[in-house]
N, C-alpha and C positions, 0 to 999 in steps of 0.2 A: 677574745670576748669581740663582740659586736663593734662597728666603727660606729653607729647611730643605734642607741636606743630606742627601740618602739615600746611605747605603754599604750597608744589605740591600734588598733588592727585596720585594716582594709577593710573587711564585711565583707570580702570576695566570695566569702563559702570553698573557695579552692583548695585550703589546708585541712585537712583530717587527721585527725588520731586514730590510730591503728594498733590494733592489738596485737602482741606480738606474739600469742600461745604461752606464754609465761604471765607473772605478775608486772610484765614492764609492756609499755607502748610506747610508741614512735609517731612520727607525724609523717606525712605524708602530699606533696601537692598532686592534686588529682587531675590537672592538664597533663603531666610526665609522667601518667601511671606506665604508658609503653615506651617509655625509653630506657637508656642504661641501667641509671640508679634506680629507675620504677617511680623517681618523685620523693624520693628519701630527703627529707630535712635535715640538716644542722639545727641544732637548738645555740643558737647564739650568745643568748642571755636567757636570765628565769629572774624576773625580778618578782620583789613582794611588796607591796608598798602600803602604806601607813593604814589603807583602810580593807587592808587584807585580801587585796585580789593577788591571783597570781599569775602573771604574764610569761608563757613562753615567747619567744625573738624568735622567729623561724627562716632560713634560707634553704631553698630551694638547690639539694645540687645538681641538678640537671641544668634549671633551667637560668639559674639566678636570682628569681624571685625570693620577695620577703613577704613578711605578714607578722602578726604578732598575736595568737589565741589566749583569752583566760578565761577562768573561772574564779569563782571563789566559794569559801563555805557558807554564806549566807545566801549564795546562788538558790538552794532548796529547801533553806530554813527560815524559821521566822526568830528570829536573834536578834539581840543588840550588837553593835560593832564589836565593845569589851568582847563578848564573848566568843566572837569570831574571831579575832586575836588571839584567844589563849587553846584554838586548836594547831597552833604553831610548835614543835618543839626542833628548834635548832640546837645542833653539835656545836660542844662550845669552840671547835676550829674554826668555827665561819663568825666566832664576834666581832673579826678587825670591819667587817664586810657590814655589819649594822651600824646602820649612822643615816644621819637624815641625806635623804636624795633629791635631784632637782624634779623628776615626777612624782612624786609622795602626794600630790593634792591634785592630781591633774583627773 
């Protein structure tokens, strides 16, 4: 787990999602594109806050830069918060992780 969870990103625009050719994507740190690992980022944490935002904590394996990128089911929809939370379907194996967190209301 990340040593420091990030709820807000740096808004640098340097971290980008990258389609991998299947139904997966990873993240890349654009300034490290030409380095040994091509700017590949480790996902150190994934937060889902009480407003339904999904926040990816990222760490560039080439240079060590960190950032957070987030999305939300409400980003392109005109729906109430209650409806946004209904889109999440979590495995029962994760129920021990479901609790109130310090970053829920940030």
